[in-house]
C-alpha positions in Angstrom: 34.6 -37.6 -38.3 35.7 -40.2 -36.6 35.8 -43.8 -38.4 35.7 -46.8 -35.9 37.1 -49.8 -37.9 36.7 -53.6 -36.9 39.3 -55.8 -38.6 39.3 -59.3 -39.5 41.2 -61.4 -41.7 39.1 -61.1 -44.9 37.0 -57.9 -44.6 36.6 -54.7 -42.4 33.3 -53.2 -41.0 33.0 -49.7 -40.5 31.0 -46.9 -38.5 31.3 -43.5 -39.3 30.1 -40.6 -36.8 30.0 -37.0 -36.7 30.3 -35.9 -33.1 27.6 -38.7 -31.4 25.4 -38.5 -34.5 26.1 -41.9 -36.8 26.6 -41.2 -40.6 26.9 -44.6 -42.1 28.2 -48.1 -41.8 29.9 -50.5 -44.1 31.4 -53.5 -44.9 34.6 -53.9 -47.0 37.4 -56.4 -48.2 40.6 -56.0 -46.5 42.5 -55.5 -49.4 43.8 -52.4 -50.9 41.4 -52.2 -53.3 38.8 -52.6 -50.5 40.8 -49.4 -48.7 40.2 -47.3 -52.2 36.5 -48.1 -51.8 36.4 -47.0 -48.3 38.1 -44.3 -48.9 36.0 -43.4 -51.8 33.0 -43.9 -49.2 34.0 -41.6 -46.7 34.8 -38.9 -49.6 31.0 -39.8 -50.6 29.7 -39.1 -47.1 31.7 -35.6 -46.9 33.7 -37.0 -44.3 37.5 -35.3 -45.6 40.2 -36.0 -43.2 39.0 -38.4 -40.6 40.1 -39.9 -37.0 40.7 -43.3 -38.1 40.4 -45.9 -35.3 41.1 -49.6 -35.1 42.5 -52.3 -32.8 45.6 -53.6 -32.7 45.2 -57.0 -34.8 48.9 -57.4 -36.0 49.1 -58.0 -39.9 45.0 -57.6 -40.5 45.2 -54.2 -39.7 48.7 -53.1 -40.5 48.2 -52.2 -44.3 45.1 -50.4 -43.3 46.1 -48.3 -40.9 49.6 -47.4 -43.0 47.2 -46.9 -46.0 44.9 -44.2 -44.0 48.0 -42.5 -42.4 49.7 -41.9 -46.0 46.5 -40.6 -46.7 46.6 -37.9 -44.1 43.8 -39.2 -41.7 44.5 -39.0 -38.1 45.4 -42.8 -37.5 44.9 -44.8 -33.8 45.8 -48.2 -33.3 44.1 -49.3 -29.7 44.6 -52.3 -27.7 42.0 -54.6 -28.0 41.5 -55.1 -24.0 40.7 -51.5 -23.9 37.9 -51.6 -26.7 36.4 -54.7 -24.6 37.0 -53.2 -21.4 35.2 -49.9 -22.7 32.1 -52.0 -24.0 31.8 -53.6 -20.9 31.6 -50.4 -19.5 28.7 -48.9 -21.5 27.0 -52.5 -20.8 26.3 -53.5 -24.4 25.0 -57.2 -24.4 25.1 -57.9 -28.1 28.3 -58.3 -30.1 28.8 -58.5 -34.3 31.5 -57.2 -36.4 29.3 -53.9 -37.1 28.1 -53.4 -33.6 32.0 -53.5 -32.9 32.9 -51.1 -34.9 30.4 -48.6 -33.5 31.9 -49.0 -30.1 35.6 -48.4 -31.4 34.2 -45.1 -33.1 32.7 -44.4 -29.5 35.6 -45.3 -27.9 37.7 -43.0 -30.1 35.7 -40.1 -29.5 35.3 -40.3 -25.5 38.6 -41.7 -25.0 40.8 -39.8 -27.7 43.6 -42.4 -27.9 46.9 -41.4 -28.7 47.7 -41.2 -32.9 49.6 -44.1 -34.5 52.8 -43.7 -36.8 54.0 -46.7 -38.9 57.5 -48.0 -38.1 60.3 -46.8 -40.2 61.1 -49.5 -43.0 64.4 -50.4 -41.3 62.3 -51.1 -37.8 59.6 -52.9 -39.8 62.1 -55.6 -41.1 63.9 -55.8 -37.9 60.1 -56.4 -36.1 59.7 -59.1 -38.8 62.6 -61.0 -38.4 62.6 -60.7 -34.5 58.6 -62.4 -34.8 60.0 -65.3 -36.9 62.8 -65.9 -34.6 60.3 -66.0 -32.0 58.4 -68.6 -34.1 61.4 -70.7 -34.9 62.3 -70.7 -31.1 58.8 -72.1 -30.3 59.0 -74.4 -32.5 62.1 -75.6 -31.4 61.0 -76.1 -28.0 58.0 -78.1 -29.0 60.3 -80.4 -30.7 62.5 -80.5 -28.1 59.7 -81.3 -25.3 58.4 -84.6 -28.2 61.9 -85.5 -28.0 61.8 -85.6 -24.2 58.8 -87.2 -23.7 59.9 -90.8 -24.2 59.3 -91.6 -28.1 60.3 -95.5 -28.7 60.2 -95.4 -32.5 63.6 -95.0 -34.0 61.9 -93.2 -37.3 60.0 -90.8 -35.2 63.3 -89.9 -33.2 65.6 -89.4 -36.2 62.8 -87.2 -37.5 63.0 -85.1 -34.0 66.5 -84.9 -34.6 66.6 -83.7 -37.9 64.2 -81.3 -37.0 66.0 -80.0 -34.5 68.9 -79.6 -36.2 67.3 -77.8 -39.3 65.7 -75.2 -36.9 69.1 -74.5 -34.9 70.5 -73.9 -38.1 67.3 -71.3 -39.1 67.6 -69.7 -35.7 71.3 -68.9 -35.8 70.9 -67.8 -39.7 68.4 -65.8 -38.8 70.1 -64.2 -35.2 73.1 -63.6 -37.6 70.9 -61.4 -40.0 69.5 -59.5 -37.4 73.0 -58.4 -36.2 74.0 -57.2 -39.8 70.6 -55.7 -40.1 71.3 -53.3 -37.2 74.8 -52.8 -37.8 73.8 -51.4 -41.3 71.1 -49.0 -40.3 73.1 -46.2 -37.8 69.8 -45.3 -35.8 69.4 -48.8 -35.1 72.9 -49.5 -34.5 72.8 -46.2 -31.9 69.7 -47.7 -29.9 71.2 -51.0 -29.9 74.4 -49.9 -28.0 72.1 -47.4 -25.9 70.0 -50.6 -24.9 73.1 -52.9 -24.2 74.7 -50.5 -22.4 72.3 -51.2 -19.3 73.4 -54.0 -17.0 70.8 -56.6 -17.7 69.9 -55.7 -21.0 72.0 -58.5 -23.4 72.2 -58.5 -27.4 68.7 -60.6 -27.9 66.7 -58.4 -25.6 68.0 -55.4 -26.9 66.9 -56.5 -30.7 63.4 -57.7 -29.1 62.9 -54.3 -27.7 63.7 -52.5 -30.5 61.4 -54.7 -32.6 58.4 -53.8 -30.4 58.9 -50.6 -29.0 57.5 -47.8 -30.8 59.5 -44.7 -31.3 60.0 -43.7 -27.8 59.2 -40.1 -28.4 55.4 -41.1 -28.7 55.6 -41.5 -24.6 55.4 -38.1 -22.8 55.9 -40.0 -19.4 57.6 -43.0 -18.3 54.4 -44.3 -16.7 53.0 -44.4 -20.5 55.6 -47.1 -21.8 55.0 -49.0 -18.5 51.2 -49.2 -19.4 52.1 -50.0 -22.7 54.1 -53.0 -22.1 51.5 -54.0 -19.5 54.1 -53.7 -16.2 51.6 -51.6 -14.4 50.9 -53.5 -10.8 47.3 -53.9 -10.5 45.7 -54.0 -6.9 42.3 -55.1 -5.8 41.4 -53.8 -2.4 38.0 -52.8 -1.1 37.2 -51.6 2.5 39.2 -53.1 5.6 38.3 -57.1 4.3 39.4 -57.4 1.0 43.2 -57.1 0.2 44.3 -59.5 -2.8 48.0 -59.5 -3.7 48.8 -56.9 -6.4 49.8 -58.7 -9.6 50.7 -57.3 -13.2 47.8 -55.9 -15.5 47.1 -58.5 -18.1 46.4 -55.2 -20.7 49.7 -54.7 -22.5 51.9 -55.7 -25.1 52.4 -59.5 -23.7 55.8 -59.7 -26.2 57.3 -56.8 -24.1 56.5 -58.5 -20.8 57.5 -61.7 -21.9 61.1 -60.1 -23.1 61.8 -58.1 -20.0 61.4 -61.4 -17.3 64.7 -62.9 -17.7 66.9 -59.8 -18.0 65.0 -58.5 -14.6 66.1 -61.6 -12.8 70.0 -61.1 -14.2 69.4 -57.3 -13.0 68.3 -58.3 -9.6 71.9 -59.6 -9.2 74.1 -57.6 -10.9 72.1 -54.1 -11.8 72.9 -51.8 -8.9 69.7 -49.6 -9.2 67.2 -52.8 -9.8 69.2 -54.8 -6.9 68.9 -52.1 -4.5 65.1 -51.9 -5.4 64.7 -55.6 -4.9 66.8 -55.5 -1.4 64.3 -53.0 -0.3 60.9 -54.7 -1.4 62.4 -58.2 0.0 63.5 -56.1 3.4 59.5 -55.6 3.6 58.8 -59.3 3.0 57.3 -58.4 -0.2 56.6 -61.9 -2.5 59.2 -63.0 -4.8 56.9 -62.6 -7.9 56.1 -58.9 -6.8 59.9 -58.2 -6.7 60.5 -59.8 -10.0 57.2 -57.3 -11.3 58.9 -54.4 -10.2 62.3 -55.2 -11.3 60.7 -55.4 -15.0 59.2 -52.3 -14.6 62.5 -50.5 -13.3 64.5 -52.1 -16.0 62.1 -50.6 -18.7 62.2 -47.2 -16.7 65.7 -47.3 -17.2 65.3 -48.4 -20.8 63.0 -45.6 -21.3 65.3 -42.9 -19.7 68.3 -44.0 -21.8 66.5 -43.7 -25.2 64.9 -40.6 -23.9 67.9 -38.9 -23.0 70.0 -40.7 -26.1 73.1 -41.3 -23.0 74.4 -44.8 -22.1 73.2 -46.3 -18.9 75.6 -44.8 -15.9 74.4 -46.2 -12.3 76.1 -43.5 -10.8 74.7 -40.9 -12.3 72.2 -39.4 -9.6 69.7 -37.9 -11.4 68.7 -41.4 -13.5 66.7 -42.5 -10.7 64.6 -39.3 -10.9 64.2 -39.6 -14.8 62.9 -42.8 -14.6 60.9 -42.9 -11.1 
């Protein structure tokens, strides 16, 4: 059976299907106690081991997904944009939490999304530290912008300067803790060395990729990891009159897309594989941002090749470009 779950902060709405036939629906609290009641409800419905499908909603859904994974159910965690587009393709006009659960179950039935596995504890800790670091950096950017906005009040200026000093201290401390965490776990340390062997990937980007990329063995083809990161080009042409510029799709993991931008700029200058690609595209008069998008994509392809092979980056390795093509 297939269980579609719409997750919100305080509750989860579920829809259970046996094939195309609806078996039941309900609402449960988004707590461990609620998960246990949902599990008992499934047993009462004769569901047994089901395929549990929910949207990727960050912290709100992580505990639920892990609970059912540990209970030996199949679990899929799907990009919300895919569910939204699927609902639109079904011409669904009404929307509420219960109907969303039905759409998610139907999506799982027809699209058979990839199965999800929880990250290892050390990977989860790295992910949480990395996201906390992002939050601190965002706060520092906001405070810096306020400081540069022309504040005249001395009290406010002093407060902003104190805030920035505190944030700088917290950022430096957390960056050191992240480095220590990676050094303490051999698997993370190995992955870190593989990533930083790639010209254009520095310490911070390596840490971000390690935190946000799932186990690379989850992906069978390089195109899957490119799509996961939202780096696939989106074309819009029709007939002979409509030829809009290609752009990166909005579907994908924004944090990975953001993480690849500045490394791609560096790789265009210093990574021989990415540099050659950029030169070819420039020779064909491609737009600057098209070239940057292609560089981001190629750099992630190299990341995939290095992690999949377990071998450091070698620009002279002839078959590397074939692996990542």
